C-alpha positions in Angstrom: 10.8 -121.5 -89.0 12.7 -120.7 -85.8 15.3 -123.0 -84.4 15.0 -124.3 -80.9 18.1 -124.4 -78.7 18.1 -126.3 -75.4 20.5 -125.7 -72.6 20.9 -127.9 -69.5 22.2 -126.7 -66.1 25.1 -128.6 -64.6 25.2 -129.4 -60.9 28.8 -129.7 -59.6 30.3 -129.9 -63.1 33.2 -132.2 -63.9 34.9 -132.6 -67.2 33.1 -136.0 -67.9 29.7 -134.6 -66.8 30.2 -131.4 -68.9 31.1 -133.5 -72.0 28.0 -135.8 -71.6 25.7 -132.8 -70.9 27.0 -131.1 -74.1 26.3 -134.3 -76.1 22.8 -134.6 -74.5 22.1 -130.9 -75.3 23.1 -131.4 -78.9 21.0 -134.6 -79.2 18.0 -132.9 -77.6 18.4 -129.8 -79.8 18.6 -131.9 -82.9 15.5 -133.9 -81.9 13.5 -130.8 -80.9 14.3 -129.2 -84.3 13.5 -132.4 -86.2 10.2 -132.6 -84.3 9.4 -128.9 -84.9 9.9 -129.5 -88.7 8.4 -132.9 -89.0 5.1 -132.8 -90.9 2.0 -134.2 -88.9 
């Protein structure tokens, strides 16, 4: 099964925004992969 990786674009990035977007990307990637592998 392939793994899904999600990337978010940053608009006028700051350190705080970049850290939050990285966390959001990790959470969304984990959720997308969980959903992909979840039995119906």
